[in-house]
C-alpha positions in Angstrom: 9.5 -16.8 7.4 9.0 -13.1 7.0 5.4 -11.8 6.6 5.1 -9.6 3.7 2.6 -6.8 4.1 1.4 -5.0 1.1 -0.1 -1.6 1.1 -1.9 0.0 -1.8 -3.9 3.2 -2.4 -4.9 5.9 -4.9 -2.4 8.9 -5.2 -3.1 11.3 -2.6 -4.7 9.0 -0.1 -2.2 9.8 2.5 -0.4 6.3 2.2 3.1 7.5 2.4 2.3 9.5 5.7 0.6 6.4 7.3 3.5 4.2 6.4 6.0 6.7 7.9 3.9 7.0 11.1 3.7 2.9 11.3 7.5 2.7 11.3 7.6 5.0 14.2 5.6 2.7 16.3 6.3 -0.7 14.9 9.3 -2.7 15.4 11.2 -5.6 13.1 9.6 -4.2 10.1 11.7 -3.4 6.8 10.5 -1.3 4.0 11.1 -1.9 0.3 12.2 1.0 -1.6 11.1 0.6 -5.2 13.1 1.2 -8.3 11.6 3.6 -10.8 12.5 5.2 -14.2 10.6 8.4 -13.4 12.9 11.5 -12.5 13.2 12.7 -8.9 10.5 15.3 -7.6 11.4 18.2 -5.5 13.8 17.1 -2.6 13.6 13.4 -3.3 16.7 11.5 -2.9 18.1 8.3 -4.6 18.0 5.5 -2.2 15.5 7.2 0.2 12.1 7.6 -1.7 13.1 5.6 -4.6 16.1 4.1 -6.4 16.1 6.2 -9.5 17.4 4.3 -12.7 17.3 4.6 -16.4 14.8 2.6 -18.7 17.8 0.3 -19.8 18.9 -0.2 -16.2 15.5 -1.3 -15.2 14.9 -3.6 -18.4 18.2 -5.3 -17.6 16.9 -6.0 -13.8 13.7 -7.4 -15.6 15.6 -9.6 -17.8 17.9 -10.9 -14.8 14.5 -11.7 -12.9 15.5 -9.5 -10.2 12.1 -8.0 -9.4 9.4 -9.6 -7.1 6.9 -7.2 -9.0 7.1 -4.4 -11.5 4.6 -2.4 -13.4 4.6 0.7 -15.9 2.4 3.6 -14.4 1.9 6.7 -16.5 4.8 5.7 -18.7 7.3 5.1 -16.1 8.5 1.6 -14.5 8.1 0.9 -10.8 9.4 -2.2 -9.3 10.2 -4.2 -6.0 13.6 -5.9 -5.9 13.6 -9.5 -4.6 16.6 -8.7 -2.5 14.7 -6.6 0.1 12.7 -9.8 1.0 16.0 -11.8 1.4 17.5 -9.1 3.4 14.4 -8.9 5.9 14.4 -12.6 6.3 18.1 -12.7 7.1 17.4 -10.1 9.9 14.3 -11.8 11.2 12.2 -8.9 10.2 8.8 -8.6 8.3 8.5 -6.6 4.9 6.3 -3.9 3.9 5.8 -3.2 0.3 4.2 0.1 -0.6 2.9 -0.8 -4.4 0.1 -0.3 -6.8 -2.7 -2.7 -7.5 -1.0 -4.3 -10.4 2.2 -4.9 -8.4 0.1 -6.2 -5.5 -1.6 -9.0 -7.8 1.8 -10.0 -8.9 3.0 -10.4 -5.3 -0.1 -12.2 -4.2 0.1 -14.7 -6.9 4.0 -15.3 -5.9 3.4 -15.1 -2.2 -0.1 -16.2 -1.4 0.3 -15.6 2.3 1.2 -11.9 1.9 -1.2 -9.7 3.9 -2.8 -7.0 1.7 -4.3 -3.6 2.9 -6.1 -1.1 0.6 -6.2 2.6 1.8 -9.0 4.6 0.9 -9.9 8.3 1.0 -13.1 9.1 2.9 -14.5 10.4 -0.5 -13.6 11.9 -3.9 -13.8 15.6 -2.7 -11.3 14.8 0.0 -9.0 13.2 -2.3 -9.1 16.0 -4.9 -8.5 18.5 -2.2 -5.3 16.6 -1.0 -3.8 16.4 -4.6 -4.3 19.9 -5.1 -3.0 21.0 -1.6 0.3 19.2 -2.4 0.9 21.6 -5.3 3.0 19.2 -7.2 0.8 18.3 -10.3 -0.6 20.6 -13.1 -4.4 20.2 -13.6 -4.2 17.7 -16.3 -2.4 15.3 -14.0 -4.7 15.9 -11.1 -7.6 14.9 -13.4 -5.7 11.9 -14.5 -5.0 10.7 -10.9 -8.6 11.3 -9.9 -9.8 9.1 -12.9 -7.1 6.5 -12.2 -8.2 6.6 -8.5 -11.6 5.6 -9.6 -10.6 2.6 -11.5 -8.2 1.7 -8.7 -10.7 1.6 -5.8 -13.1 -0.9 -7.7 -10.3 -3.3 -6.9 -10.7 -3.2 -3.2 -12.3 -6.6 -3.0 -9.0 -8.1 -3.7 -7.5 -6.9 -0.7 -7.8 -8.5 2.8 -8.0 -5.2 4.9 -9.6 -2.1 4.0 -8.5 1.1 5.8 -10.4 4.4 5.3 -7.8 7.4 5.9 -10.2 10.0 7.6 -8.3 10.7 10.7 -4.6 10.1 10.7 -4.3 9.0 14.4 -7.1 6.4 14.0 -6.0 5.2 10.4 -2.2 4.7 12.0 -3.7 2.6 14.9 -5.6 0.5 12.4 -2.5 -0.2 10.2 -0.3 -1.0 13.2 -3.4 -3.2 14.5 -3.0 -5.3 11.3 0.6 -5.7 11.4 0.5 -6.9 15.1 -2.6 -9.0 14.7 -1.2 -10.8 11.6 2.2 -11.5 13.6 0.2 -12.8 16.7 -2.3 -15.2 14.9 0.8 -16.6 13.2 2.8 -17.0 16.3 0.2 -19.2 18.1 0.7 -17.4 21.3 -1.9 -16.4 23.7 -2.9 -12.9 23.3 -2.7 -10.3 26.0 -5.9 -8.1 26.8 -4.0 -5.4 24.6 -3.2 -7.9 22.0 -7.0 -8.9 21.9 -8.0 -5.0 21.5 -5.6 -4.9 18.5 -7.0 -8.1 17.1 -10.6 -6.9 17.3 -9.4 -3.6 15.6 -7.8 -5.3 13.0 -10.7 -7.6 12.3 -13.2 -4.5 12.1 -11.5 -3.4 8.9 -11.3 -6.9 7.3 -13.0 -6.9 3.8 -16.1 -8.4 4.6 -16.9 -6.0 7.4 -15.8 -2.9 5.4 -18.0 -3.5 2.4 -20.9 -1.3 3.8 -18.3 1.6 4.6 -16.8 1.5 1.2 -20.0 1.8 -0.9 -20.5 5.4 -0.4 -16.9 6.1 -1.2 -17.3 4.3 -4.5 -20.3 6.2 -5.4 -18.8 9.5 -4.7 -16.3 8.7 -7.5 -19.0 7.5 -9.6 -17.4 4.0 -9.5 -19.1 0.6 -9.5 -20.4 -0.1 -6.0 -21.4 -3.8 -6.7 -19.2 -6.6 -5.1 -16.7 -8.2 -7.7 -15.1 -10.6 -5.6 
């Protein structure tokens, strides 16, 4: 049975870069490419970053129950096709989903054993800098993304692991540790010293141990820092 890893983060948190780095150092892991109705940006290619489809095509897939999850974000549909999980299982691989908070909750409802990871920026100032440095969005969209980020990060207690992306190398190590630790725990095999180190690293970013580190990040966004779990 494949392990499904869910990765969510506010736009600009460095999620795509982290996931890309993870695939360089992790074997037997498939990536689910989302379907979307939004137009391609820049050098994006169909079938690489996303599968770009029309609204009618997307809604036909909804009607045919082809999605594991889907959501409407900023007026565009995004969704994960069920076929990616079937294909990963056929290859004996695990599957990573790069999806938003809405989609994550849908997947967790259908697949309670899925492993959920929420990636946070170190603070609001850093996220705003990252959004501006991309040079992709007009001012109004940057403000909208920052407001949306504030609402999204309040959902962090719904995730099993909380990863703060301050330094890329450290954050990549933590993401890799979660994947390998979950595989190790489910295999039942006796861990090696290196596997024990990875297990301890993964445990250090589990929700209950991450709450204190998350609180000042929430406060920097003017978000509610109280526990809602």
